[in-house]
N, C-alpha and C positions, 0 to 999 in steps of 0.2 A: 105600225112597224112590225116586221117579221121577227120571229123569235131568234132564229139563227141565220146569220148572214155569212155566206162562204165566198171568199175571193182568193185570187192568186196574185202573188207579187214575184217578180223575177229581177235578178241583177247578176251580171256575169254568169257564173255557172249555178248560182243558188236559185232554188224554187221554194217559195213559202206558200203553203196553203193555210190561209188565215180564216178563223171562225170567230165572229164577233157576237157576243151574247150580252144582254143587259146584266150588269153586275156592279162591282165596287172597285174595279180597276186592276184586278189580278191579271198577270201575264204568264201563261204557261207555254213553254217552248219545248217540244219533244219530251214532254213529261217532267221538265224541270222548271223551277222558278226562273224568272228573267235574270235575277241577280246571280244565280248559280250558273246559268247558261253562258252569259256574256261576262268575261272577266274584266274587260275594259269598260270604264264608265261611259266613254264616248259612244260605244256601240249600243249601250242601254238607252242613252239619250236619243240616238238616231232612230231606234226602233219605235219609240213612242212620240216622235216629233209631230205626227199628224194630230194626235190628241191635244198637244199643247197649242197648235195653230188654231184649232177649232174650239178651244175651251171646253172640251168634253172629257177631260181627265177625270177618271173615277166613275164615269157613267157606264162603261162597258168592261167586260172581261174579254181577253183575247186568248184563244187556244190555237197554237201554231204547230204545224208539222212542217219541218224544213229539212232539206238535204242539198248537198253539193256546195261547192265554193268554200270561201273562208269566212272569218268572223264579220268583217266589214261588209262583204257582199251579202251575207245573210241578214245583217241588221237593216241594210237598205232595201232588201227584198221584202222584209217584214213591214217596213215603213210604207212601201207602195201598196202592199196588200191591205194594210189598215186604212190607208187613205181611200182606196177603192171601196172598202166596206162602209166607211163613214158616209161616202156619197150615196150609197144604196139606202142608208138610214134616212138621210135628209138631203135633198137636191140643193138646198140653199147653201150648203157647205162647199159645193163644187168650186165657186169662184175663189174662195179663200185658199183652198188646197191647190188649185191650179196656179194662182199667183205665187204661192210659196214653192212651187215646182215639185210637189209631192205626187202628182198624178201622171207625171211624165216618166215613161219607162226609159231608163238609161241604157242605151243599146251598145255601149262600148264593151268590147270583148278583148281578150288577150289575142294578140296577133300570132299567127302560126309561125313556127320555125321553118326557115327555108333551107333546102339542101345546099351544101357547099359553104355554109356560114355557121358560126358558133351559136348565134341566137337569131331572132327574127330580123333584125336590121344590122347588128354588129358584124363587122368583117374582120377577117384575119389581117394581121399587119402586112402592109404592102412594102416591098423592098424594090426600089428602082434598079439598084446595082447589086 
């Protein structure tokens, strides 16, 4: 196994550069601990779901540089990056992660606002008379 494994995870506008190193389960995101970076518990859980699915919790430390998007998008970008890194460590983990849906890049993006409308799909109130 390589010492450092680098992968990229993306979701909405978030881009996470994940570095996986053998360790004891620490997660450092933009220089902060996971608990300090994500205020909501659900985002902390999402970021580490790939470890739970493969029973590798505590085997690796993750160092993440992330930018763009909001909290949930960033957590899901980290999840994708971690899942890709785990596959690089061991190919036998791929079916587990694929079945859980952690290797699929969620391509949904915010729809652009159109001219002549208040939002992407919303229309101004129509008056017949």
